[in-house]
Steps between C-alpha positions, in 0.01 A plus 500: 500500500341275242247280674533232233867456591433501872243224540622162625316192615535367851667188358761723333556674833544168679747369241697825460466686830869582545543622143180700513605667825839588349329656198258691721782639715732589211237681297256609773230310311153402606341170401138393507469136605206303367328191632265308272531783248384766743720777646546429873806683638766754414869436567698822517848628578512629859646838397223553246245397764643743756503780242137428417406500870678833553324647198164379628570647845596835349187503286293416808659787692445732208135396479458559874634856483266782423743701291341727243713614209498866613636404843748234387873556484681383192478126430855422621444643846160331523646156424798570726262565787306184415823294501590636845154418631520151349838435663365612836229232473756216480 
């Protein structure tokens, strides 16, 4: 993602909200919205947001485990177990 192509002013958002939302959904883009030249909010596709949240949750679970490399299974089974644990939390 090129930040320079993803920065829009709040006035642009107000004038082009429907078009911007269509672009965000079609391309799973993220836009930084500015107000008075300062970055204020991020507008993001819901699927990209959910993927980011899932990734953050998995990283949090991984950080909370005390798995040392000698004791760990292969990476696929480790992440499979983390996914199962994450789903059980929902």
